[in-house]
TIDOLO-45387 format. One record per residue: x negated, y negated, z negated of N, C-alpha, C in turn; residue in three letters. Coordinates in steps of 0.02 Angstrom, whole numbers, plus 50000, padded with zeros to 5 digits. Layout:
XYZXYZXYZala
...
END
This chain:
526214658450130525614652150169525484655850230met
525804661150229525574665050334526104663150359gln
526714658350347527394656950386527284654250445lys
527804653750499527784650150550527864642750529asp
527204635550558527604630650532527894625350613asp
528064630550657528274625950701529044623750702thr
529354625050644529934621050629529914615450575ala
529284612850556529204607550518529374602750546leu
529254597050508529214589350543528354587650548thr
528254583950562527694579650552527504579750477pro
527814575250446527984574450382527724580550316gln
528084585950342528414591650316527634596350323glu
527414594350393526844598550402526254594750392leu
526154588750369525584585450306525574587450243ala
526264589150221526094592750142525774598650158ala
526274601250217525984610650199525394610350205val
524824606650234524184607550285524094605750215val
524004599350183523574599750114523864600850061phe
524254603150047524564612449988524084617050035ala
523874618550075523524624950086523024625450042arg
522624618250075521854617450045521804618250000lys
522314613349967522324611349895522414618349852leu
522804621949875522804630749815522314634249857thr
521914634649940521404639649925520604638949896arg
520744630249899520004627249880520204620549837ala
520254619949799520664613149766519784607549783pro
519274611149753518634607149750518404603849826ser
518714607449877518624604649943518984596249961ser
519474596449932519914591949945519474581949925ile
519704579050004519304574050020519754567750002thr
519364563250006519864555749991520074554150048asp
519704555950118520084557350175520824558550185ala
520774566550135521444571350130522004569850098asp
521834564750061522334562150005522494556550054tyr
522014551950104522164545950125522734548550193gly
522584554650216523374558150252523944556550237leu
523734561250159524444561050120524784553350120leu
524424546650080524904541150075525014537150131gln
524714539650184524784535550237525704538950259lys
525614545650255526314549850274526974547850217glu
526834547150155527184546950111527034540750053phe
526994539050070526494529950029526294533449965gly
526024529149927525724530349847526044534949805asp
526834534349792527134539149763527364544849802asp
527494545049867527404551749886526834554949886gly
526314552649877525834558249907525764559549826ala
525704556349799525494560349721526164566149698phe
526714565649724527244569649714527184576349747asp
526764577149813526434580649832525954585849813val
525584579349796524884583849741525254587449685val
525874584349631525984585449563526284592849593leu
526644593049630527284600249656526814603649684gln
526294602549724525824608949734525344611949676thr
525184608249643524884611549575525364612149523cys
526044611449536526534615949494526594621749533asn
526784622249593526624629549615526394632549603phe
525484629649637524784635049626524994637549537ala
524784633549517524954637149440525454640849402tyr
525944641949436526524644449422526294653349456met
526134650949532525934656049567525414659549538asn
524794659149519524394661449471524514664849410arg
525054664149361525494662549332525774671849304phe
526104670349375526384677949392526084679149417thr
525634679149443525374684349466524964690149421asp
524374685649403524164687249328524754696049274gly
525284692049269525844695449261526094702749285leu
525724699749361525994705249384526634707249429his
527004701849435527594698849464527854699749540leu
528404702449562528404701449621528274693249650pro
528224695349703528064687549768528904685549779ser
529274679949777529754675849799530084681649860glu
529784682649909530274686549948530284694249937asp
529694697849880529884704349861530264703249832glu
530504698349781531224700049742531944697749776ala
531694695049813532254694149872532724699449889val
532214701349939532214709549945532564714549909arg
532144715749847532584718349786533504718749793val
533404709649796534144709349763534654709349808tyr
534214708549886534814714449925534904719549930his
534264722049902534534730649892534834734349829glu
534944728649810535124732249719535974730649750val
536074722149744536584719249770536984718449813tyr
536324719849878536944719549926537194710649964gly
537034709250029537114700850028536804697150002gly
537044691250007536884682449990537294682949953asp
536674680249890537244679249831537524668949831trp
538124670449836538394664549837538914662249777lys
538954658549753539384651549709540264651949727arg
540674657049690541374656249702541614647549684ser
542344647649681542734641449648542574643449582glu
542644646149556542574650249485542194647749473arg
541504648949484540874649649441540824641049432asp
541224634749483541094627249446541744626849386phe
542044631349376542744627549316542224630349229arg
END
C-alpha cells in the first residue's frame, strides 16, 4: 500500500485509491466512492474492482493470521535461495 503510484493510469489509480480505502476502513465507503468506480469502469467493472479488492483483503488477513511472509518477502527469499528470476523454459510447455 506504500508503493509509488506515478506509473499508474488514471483508471488504475481510481481502482487503487478505492481499494486502499476499502481495505483500511470498509465502513467508510460511500455511494460517491462507488460512483467514481462506476464512472471509470462501468457497472460490471466497478463490481469487479470491489470483488477483487475483497478477495485480496481476505487472503491478506488470512495469511497474516498464519504469520506467512508478504509477497515481497517471499520473492526476496526465493531469489536468495534459488538466485535470479523464475522463467519457464520450452520444456515446461510440453
